[in-house]
C-alpha angles and dihedrals in degrees: 000000000000113000122193125200114192136173130184114211143155117247127187120237104212111222097170137342088274101038138054135157127217117246123189110230140176125215112207133185123181122192087214087065096037100169097052141071122201127210122191118194119201102208099170096265128116091261126040122230115250128201127181125188141149117301088217089063092057093043091055094039091062088067108027142001113284144156134055134210116022099003127039124170133187139160119240144151126250112190105315095335128098109221140174111229118211119191114196124190127189138152086263093058147283131285134190114202133186116209126189105262098214094050094046093046092049092048092047090051090053091054090051091053091050093048113013117214112271094028097079096097092059089063094055094069091221095147092056094044092048092048090050091048093050098042109112117240123215090257088057089070088080090058097039096051126084107267092202100051095089092048096061096084094043093056092062094047097056 
């Protein structure tokens, strides 16, 4: 069964310490992709901007600074609001986003109820796929057998 947890929210794209612009976004979590969270930003162009990163990063980032490289997340306060800051880096540029802390924490909690931490690997079906991959086929008998066993009798006859 594939469960989906989604949440529409408005994030703020920070342009400078004094200026930010609102950006509609969608948080998505799919139990079929249990280790990842997906964020889609609708920036007014023909195609939205998609980011995917580890759910564990967002879970930790709700409480303390984490991440390095392309995605960094930390909780903070701006004025009287609690926010989750998300810094994204790509070859196309950098973005600093502020997300409402309460909404992100509630959505993250919902994903943890759908797929509890530590149970993600069971949803991937790796054991079944690996067993199928390693199951010998009838044609494999040629490769699994001893290629020299039929030649033993012929060596003594020559």
